[in-house]
C-alpha positions, 0 to 999 in steps of 0.5 A: 500500500505505502503512502503513495497512491499506487492506483495500478496495483490497487485496481488490478488487485480489486479487479481480480478479487471481484472476478474470483469472488463473483462479487456482482453475481445476481440471484433470481430469487432473493428476499431483497427488493430487485433492481434491474439496470441495463445498458444498450447492447454494444456492437463490438467493433474492431476499433475497441472503446474510445472514452465516449463509449463508457459514459453511459456504462459508468453512470449505470454502474454508479446507480447499480453500486448505489442500489446494492448499498441500499439493499437491493438485489441488482441485476447489471448484465453485459453482452454483445450485439455481435451480428452485423454488416461491418464484420461481414464486410471485413470478411468479404475483404479479407476472407476471414470468417466473421466469427473469428474477427467478432471473437477478437473484437469481443475479447478486446472489449471485455479487456477494456471494460474490465479495466474500468471496473464495471460491476457486471454479472459476467455469468449472464453474458450473451452474444447474439451470434451464439446458437444458444442465444439465437435459438430463441430469436428463431423461436420468437419468429416461429411464434410470430409467424403462427400468430395474427392480431385481433383488434377486438381482443386487443392482442395476438392470437394463434393462426390455428384459431383463425383457420377455425373461424375461416372454416365456419364463417369465412372472414366476414365481420372480422376486425383483424390486422391485415395487409389488404382487404380480402372477402371470402365465405366459409364455403370459398375458404374450404374450397381453396387448395393448400397454396391458396390457403397459405397465401390468404393466411400470409395476409394476416400473419404477424411475420409474413412474406410479401413484395416490399419496396426496399433499399437495395445496395447491389455492391453490398449485396443486401437490403439496407435500413433507412438509417444506413442510407444517406443521399442515395448512397450507403453509409458504409462504403458510399455505394449507390442504393436503389429502391426496388420491390423485393419479396421480403419477410416483414413484421406486422408492427403496425398492428400494435401501433395504438398500444405502442402509443398508449403504452408511452403514458405509463413510462418514466421517460423524458417527454422529448423521448416520448414525443420522438416515439409519438411522431414515429408512430404518427397517429392521424384520425380522418377518413378514406375517400374513393375517387372513381377514375374518369374515362380519359381515353379508350385505353383507360375505359377498356382497363378495369381500374379500381377507384383511387383510395386516399386517406385524409385528416381534413375531409372538411377540405374536400371541396378545395381539391384541385388535383390528385398526387400519387407516390412514384411507387403507387401500383396504379402509377403506370396503369392509369397513365395515358399513352401520351404520358407513359414515357414521361411517367416511366422516366420520372419513376426511374429518376426518383426511385433511389431517393429514400423516404427520409430524403424526400420528406426533408427536401421540402423546397424541391418541386418535381412531378409529372402529369399521368394524363388520367383524371378522377371524378370529384365525388361531390362536384362531379368535376374531373380532377387531374392526377399527377405523380410526385415524390413528395407523396410517400407510399409508406403513408396512408394509401400512397395517394393524396387529394391535394388541397393547395389553398390549405397545404404548403407543399400542395400550394408550391406544387400548384403554383409550379404547375399552374393549377387552380387554388380554391379557398375553402377555409376563411382566414388566410391570404391564399394569394401569398401562401397556403392557410394551414390553420386548423380553425376558421369558417368553411366557404365554397364548400356546399353543405359545409359552408358556414361551419367551423372546421371541427364541426365541418370535419364531423359532418364531412365524415358522416356524408362520406360514409352515407354516400358510400364513398369512404369510411372513418379511419385512424391511420399511422405513419408507422410501417411494418418492419422489413425483417430480411437481409441478404447477408451471411452474418446474421440469424438464419430464418427457421424457414423452409420452402415446399412447392414455393410455400414457406413453412416453419421448422419444428421447434425441436429442430432449433437452433438452425445454425449458420452454415459454413460457406466458401465466400461471403458474397452473393452468388453469381445469380444474385442470390444471398450468400447462404445460397452458397452453403452445401446442402442448405436443406431440411432432412427431407430435402426442402430448401431453407431460407437464404436470407438472414435476420437483421441486426435488430433481431438479436437486440429486440429481446436480449433484456429478457434473456439476461434474466435467465441466460442458461435456461435451455427450455425457454427464452426466460423461465417463469420464475425468473421473469416473475422476479425481475419483471422489467428493466427498472433503468435503461441507459442508452443513446438517443440515436436509438429513440425510434427503431430499437425501442419500437422493435423491443416494445413490439416484441415485448408486447407480443410475448406478453400477449402469448403469455410468455412474460408478465410485463407489457412494457420492457423498460420502466425508466429510460435515460439517454446519455449525451455524447462525449465529443472529440476535440479535433486539431487541424493543420492547414495545408497550402492550396496552391490554386487558392494562393495564386488567386489570393496573390493576384486579387489581394496582393496584386502580385504574380505568383511564383512557382512553389511557396517559398520560391522553388518549393514544390513539396506540401506546405503547412501554414501555422494557424495565425499567419495573416490571411491564412484562411484564404489560401489553406485547407484544414486537415485533421491531425492526430491529437496525440502529436499535439500539446496545447494546440502546438504541433510536435513537428518531428512526430508529425513527419513520422506520423504518415509516410507521405508527410516525411518531406514537408515544409512548415511556415511557423509563428514564433518558431512554433506551429499552432494548430486549429481546433474544433469540437466534433464527433469522436471518430477515427477518421478525425484522429480525435479518438482518446483511448480509455486504456491510456487514461487508465494507465496514466491516472487510473480507472477511478480517475477516468470514471469520476472525470467522465461524470465531472464533465457535465450533465449526463444527458448533455453532449460535451467535449473531451479535454484531458486538461481537466482530468488532473483536478480529479486525479488530485482529488483522489490523491488528497482523499488517499492522503487523508486516509493514509496520513503519515503511515508507511504500512504496506499490504501485509499490514493493511489495517491502519489506526484511525481516530476513534474519538467522537466527531465534532459538530463541524465534522458531522455537519460535513459528512451529513450534508454530503450524505444528503447531497450524494443520495439526492444527486444519484437519484436525479442522475446529477453525477457531475454535481456529486463529484464536485460535492466530494471534492468540497467535502474532502477539502473541508475534512482535510482542513480539519485534519479529520481521520475519525473512523465514524467520518471516514467510513461513511465517506468511503461508502459514499465514494464507492459507486464512483471510485470503487477500487480506491474505496475497496482499498480504504475499506480494507484499511478500515479493518473490514474483511468483506467487500464494500459492495454490500455495505450499508449506505449511510443514513442522513440525519438532519439534526447534524446539519441544522445551523446553530450559529451565524457568521455575522459580517461586522461593519464599522461606518458601513465597511465590513472589517471582520466576521464573528460567529455567534449562536443563532439564539442570541438576542440583540443585547447579547450580540452587542455585548459579544461584538464589543468584547471582541478584541478586533473591535477595539482596533476600529473603535480607537477608544471611542464610544459608538454613536449607534449599533445597528443589529439585524439578527441573522443578517448584519452588525453595523457600528457607527462611530 
């Protein structure tokens, strides 16, 4: 131990102790109250952790350790979301099996996580690429396939029950989730062959196969999620992505839209997080309206074209419709187009098909479209209305078609102005000569039977009229789309699906897990089939072909929190007893970037498993906390741009440029930041922050940094190269990544933990700057000196003598104020202010030279969640043989913090000269007596008698002389 704070030796010892003794192992039965704290599933990349990654883990670990001290049985698990595209792409490039690279990455993550001292129960570790784990993902998929959603029952029900209903009554009067409206009698159903029955059932299954518009990336050979595509290119590799129709497995999440929306009201999440979910689900109440197509030409009259169905939230504006717009993906787009317009329509569809819905929604100012040549008949006015195609209408919302009311919708308004289409005001109150009037109040005009009504009343009457006229029905719509569940990749969970005569069937659950097979290459086949088509004999025992797509990344992360409850159960996803005990996650830490997809998918899976009686809680995550991002502080060098420099010389210096700068120099030139006009002729280039100190570049290390920089010229200022800086996302490409291993080696894990919390509020993003870390390190060393004092004991004599006397009122006040503050801060997740409070308290105790056991013990317990290694070591010095992990959190006693004195400022003729601490209960006469008797008063009185003494209790004392 010694007098010096040897954090390396201390931290290694306690890491080994925790691992050997399974200190953080959680039991599935306990007389203690339970607390389940969870971190979002990490993907183990080859780059390992940087200092931004542990931010949420440290915060959750503080809470987990605090809850143990408060007497809870805490479940704090960790595992790896180990399937994914990056590992597969690396396998394609190198030929290495993704399992091998994933294993290396996991080992690296585990090494780094251990160094930081997290209290994870590693006996519960799970990996999504383990067959023992994805067996249960396959099991859930089979259950989804064999279920449908009944709106009347408000839950998922078995498809076998649906088959019985079809056999007895067909599908009449059933209020169930479906892909499209079907109508058949029991007689018709019973007459269907096997293929026909399976095709009908696919219309209702919660996991179903259907033609779907997807983001297809041919170079990567797979479908991409929307967040994997930016500006028509793949985020990974920058490859062209096109929208195309493909047969894909999907999950009918839309069936749960209303429950997903209502469930938010029961959760302790931030209002902003709930609002993000509400917007993603996007509930709209309105009506569907059918517009019959007009006989525009002979070709159209000969074709049997169904009415154009639209969904609108503003049926009151139906008399303001002057044109219709279809999404480019609408199935009728080509069918209704006239011969004269067919070529233009085809070109427009081809031009827009590669833009994602997100891009189309964001690009509000760009106007494009094409007339189809077709018309529909207004159901009330009977006028012909032209039909256009434009990419501002999305196939994923409503029916993929809109009735355009340009007077009262800004996008419709811009479209109408661009194509010179009529604009009819139907709600008074705006000036449609200048802009659309989008207010949801006003009086209806130019609207036949709706004239004179307020908007609210007009909506109701319009819906009644639409239903009465049999041209539509009231309807609630959702922006939420079903989740595409297929990926044409190798490195993912295999589907438990085989095909018999082209019809998909599920494997028997006894055959699970269906393990990922070996293949010779990780690319699609020469025929464009997914990589699994390369597998030898990828068939069932009976010879039926197995599904060659794999599940997406979110498959493994949608129910992992349940598996943590019972990770070694071979009989079911989670045992009844374990689930009954843990129920749901009490606190979930994660980044706000998962506010939509992951949380929606997990909540959907959870609700489905609840419906089929496999779990006891309808919602998975009771409380949610988003940590902010630790941003990198990037540094820049400034490379001379010779073209810009030539222009600068001519235009601003009236000089003709010479070859090379300086003259005759044709190697790269870097200009120091503050050289005059430097920004006019240089390009900023990221430089490794590890060769920059306080924004001064180490030129020698810079030359060694990259081969192409060994021969360069620098233009310096004051014999130094000054770099620029900027706060950005921490990223390898920006050379601003700080490895936590380096911090742990130099300062220790406890310093890293406390410093990351000290940077600022946990929910806010903040820049990383190692300058401030020294202050936290000094605090821990000061705490250590407070404990060790003048002792020179080593580990063999680890128990130190402490002062066993009773603490003074001042010492009790310090520690009980700290107890109250730390407990309050942890419960409010205000970890940065807790660290500040520790620093103040230790300074105050050091000033009092306090080494009293009755003060040091509670101080050490308070510190343990934040700096567990040093706290364990001090706990040992205090004579305890057991870990501090399960000590009792100290109790706050108010009586020790009640103020008994007041520090009076004493003024003479209005100027404060000194302060005097006096008991609060003293009356004015006693206060006057005390101040006049104080020796310091005689200096300012100079033997004079005060003219007046002004005393304001608990405020001031002013002596007038």
